[in-house]
N, C-alpha and C positions, 0 to 999 in steps of 0.2 A: 143246666137247670138248677135253680136254687130250691132249697127245701123250705116249705112254709111251716113253721114250728110254733107250738105253744108249750108252756111248761108242763112237765109230766104231772105235777100236782099230786105227788104220792106222799104218804106219811114218811117223814124223815128226809124228804128231799130238800127241806129248808136248811139242813145241815149236811155237811159232807163228812163221811161218805154215806150214800144211800146203801142199805144192806138188804139184799134178798137172799133168803136162806131156806134150805129144806132138802129133803132127800132127792137123790137122782131119780128114783122111781117111787110111785105110790104103790106099795106092795100089798098092804092090807089096811083095813080101817084102824086096827090097833096101832100099827107102825106109824101111820100118818098122824094119828091123834097124839101118840106118845111124843113124837118129834116136835109137833106143833106146840104142845104144852110146855115143853122144855125151852123152846125158842122164845115163846111169848113171855115166859117167866123172866127171861133175860132182857126183855124190852124190845125184841125184834118185831117188826110190824108187817113184814111181807113174807109169806110162805110160798115156796116153790116146790113143785113135784111134777115129774114126768108121768103123764097118763098114757100117751102113745109114745113108744120108744123105738125109733128107727135103729136097728142094729146092723152092723156091717155084714154079718152072715146070718142066714136063717137058723132057727133052732134055739136061739137064746131067748131070754125073757123080753118080750116086746110090749109089755105093759098090759094092764087090764082094760084099757080103753074107757068107754063111757061108764061102765059100772063103778069106776074109781072116782068119778067126779063127785058123787054125794059124800065121799069121805072128806074131800077138801071143803065142801059146803059145811059139813059138820064141824070141821076144825075151825072154820071162820066163825060159826055160830058160838062155839064154846070159848074161843080165845080172843076173838075180835080182830085177828090178823086178816089182812088182805090176802087173796089167793091168786096164784098165776100158774099157767102151764104152757107147754109148747104145742103149737099147732102146725100141721103140715099140709092139710087139705081143707077145702071148703066145708066138708062134713065135720071136721074137727072144730072149725070156727063156730059153726052153728051149735054144736053140742056144748062147747065151752061157754058160749054166751048164754045159752039157756040155763046153764048151771051157775051163772052169776060170777064168772071169772072177772077179777078186777084188772088184770093185765095179761097180755099174751106175749109170747116170744116165738120167734121163727128160728129154727135150727140151722146149723151150718150147711147140711146137705141140701136143705130146701133153698137156702139163699143162693146156692151155686146154680140153681136151675131157673132161668128166666120164665119158662112156661109155668112152672109150679108157683113162682112168685106172682105172676099175673093172675092166676086162678085164685090165689089167696087174696090178692088186692081186690079183685072183683067181688069176692064174698064179703069183704069188709066195708063195701060201699054203704054209707048211711049209718054206720056203727061208730059210736064215740067211745073208744077204748084205747088206753095206752098200748103201744106195740114196740117191742124191742127186737132188733134184727141182729142175729149173730153174723160174724164175718163168714164168708164162704170157706170151704175146706182148703181151697187153693189161695195163694197170696195174690189176689187180684182186687185192687182197691176200686177199680171201675165197676166190677161186678157187685161189690158190696154197696157202692153208692147207687147203682141201678136198682138193687133190691129195695133200698130205702126209698128211692124216688117212686117206685111202683106203689108202695104202701102209702106214701104221702099223696100221690095223685088220686088215690081212692078216697081222700078226705080225712085220713088219719094225720092229725097235726101233733098229737101227743106221742112223739116218736123218739126212739133212742137206739143206740147201738150197743152190742156186747162183743168185746174182744175175747175170743177163746183160743187164739193161736191157730197155726196153720199146719196141715198134715205134711209129713216129711217121710220119704222112703227110708232114709237112713235112721238107724237107732241112735238116739242122742239122749241127753239128760232129760229133756222135756218130752211129754207125750205129744204135744203140739208146739212147734217152734213159735216163740212170742213175736218175733219180727216187729218190735215196738215201733219201727219207723212207719208202718202202715197205719195203725190207729192215730199216730201223731200227725200224719198227713191228713187223715180224715178230719181231725180236730182243726187243723189249719184251714181247711176248706170250709168247714161248717162249725165255727166256734160255739154256736148256740146249741148244737146237738149234744145231748147228754151221752156219755160213753161210760159203760160199766166194764169191769174186767171179770173174767171167769177164771180164777186161778186153779180151780179144780181140774178143768179140761186142759189148761195149758200145762200144768205140772204133771197130772196123772198120778201123783203121790202125795200123801199127807204131809210129808216133811218139807215139801216145796211150797205149800199153800201160804205159809207166813211170809217168806221172803218175796213171793210174787205179789201178795197183797201190798206189801210195803213199796215195791217197785211201782205198782199201779198208782199208789197215792203220790209217790215222788214225781210221777209224770203227769199228775193233774187229772187223773180219772175221777169221774163223779161218784162212782160207787162200785160195789162188788156184788156178784152173784155167786154164792158159795154153796157147795153141796154139803149138807149136814144131816146126819142120820142118828137115831137113838141107839143103834147097835151096828155100826158100820162094818164090822167084820163079818156080819151075817147078811149084808146087803145083797140083793138079787142082781144088781148091776153096778159096775164101777166101784166096787167095794174099797179099792186101794186109795181112791181119791176123795173119800168122804171122811168127815170128822164129826165127833160127838159135839152137841151144843156147848158143853163145858169147854172143850178145846177151842171151838170157834170163838167163844167169849174171850178166852185167854189171848188168842191171836189178835183179835180186834182191839182189845184193851191195850195192847202193847204197840199198836201202830203209832207212828209219828205223822201227824197231819200238818203239812206245811201249807198254810193258806196265805201267807204274807207275800203279796205280789207287788209291793211298792218298788219302783225302780229308783235306786239311790244313785248319788253321784259316783260312788265307788263302783257300782255295777256298770254305769254308763262308761266309765273310764276303761274298765275291762272289755266291754263290748267294742269300744273303739279300737283296742288292741287287736281283738279278733278280726275286725274289719280290715285292719292294716295287714295282718298276716294273710287273710284270704286274698287280698289284692296281690300280695307277693306270690301266693300259690298260683293264681291265674297267670301272672307274668311268667312263672316257670313253666306252666303248662303250654303257654303260647310258644316259648322257646323250644320245648320238647316236640311240639307238633311241627314246627318249622324244620327241625332236624329229621323228623319222620318223613316229611315231604321231600327233603333232599335224598333220603334213602330210597324213596319211591322212584325218583328220577334215575338213580343208579340201577335199581332192579329192572326198570323198564329198558334201559340201555343194554343190560346183560341178560335179558329174557329170564328173569328169576321170578319165582312165585312170591306173592305178597306175604303170605303167612309162612314163617319158618318155625315149625312146631317146637323144635329143640330149643331155639332161642326164646320162644314164648314161655316154655316150661322153666327155663333158667331164670328168666326175669321174675316169674311168680315166686319161685322157691327162694331166690336170693332176697327179694324185697320183703317177703314174709318173714324171713329170718332176721333181716335188718330191723324190721318193725318191732319184732319181739324184743330185740336188744334195747330198743328205745322206749319200751314200756307200752307199745301199742299191740293189740291182739293181732296175730299173724293172719287170721281169717279176715279181719277188717282191712289190713293192708292189701291182701290178695284181691279182695273185692274192688278196692280202689283201682288197682293196677289192671284188673280185668276190664273195667270201664275205660281206662285210659287206652289200653291196647285196642279195644273195640273202636274207639274214635280214631286212633292212629290208622287202623286197617281201612276204615271208611275213607279217610282222606287219601291214603295211598291208592285205593281202588279208583278214586276219581282221576288221579294223575295217570295211572297205568292204562285206563280205558279211554283216555282222550284220543 
């Protein structure tokens, strides 16, 4: 199912990147106004703040809810900034629209639940408001697309996506793993769909926001949604990933924006070389699979199991180390050989079960 899209038509959308900035949570009228005035003074036109805050565990600050909406209205009145917040239920949508929100976004936990997404979509029927949908917490592009499609079928054509990374059980450098290949694939399928990056939630740390912003720009993202607080160390939620407006300005001023998309003759020559090498890789894979099928015939004759775990571990470890010596990340090489092994097992299973 294709998405029927219209331009977001937001301030700053004529230039890349579109910037949406503001605190993780609307904590008080003073905090919202202080942050908004500092951001507006630097030329930012869209203020974000969470009013309803879904927390992983109960007991934390879960937002002030509807009483905080007038604070955003006042910020808009005094600074001229457009205002936006996250919605997760039909009641949130009704309250946000009554408060004059200029944009809504749907969070990762909500996007992961088709029932919740359908209820939101139903509540948006007949409303003309831009809606941005964050990726689900788990790395499932079809679930992300399904969430976008539900909102789109409700008549929302000013639609966009936010990449905020994916939850991971393992403790790694990022709070949420970027897995850039997923938003890249989303863009491939829907090139007209605006995609923003949320470096605050991907990084989870202030020192990672700048490099993540640059990566997003290098990959062609349309904009950034960044958490900025007038006093981040005292923030009531996600303090470690928020930056002061002055710091945000420094980060954004030092971004390199590469908008030159002309395909030159030199680039075409390099692409032809890539095509040639890719053909060689496919030829090699074909030869490898032929040998795998011969191994399957041997295993069948000798009543051997298809998967030899010790051999599989040896391959992954050895190829990963070889890749590192060649300047390729070992994790990347292991991922490639995991996929090759899976296809090899599939073909061997076909032969053994005949």
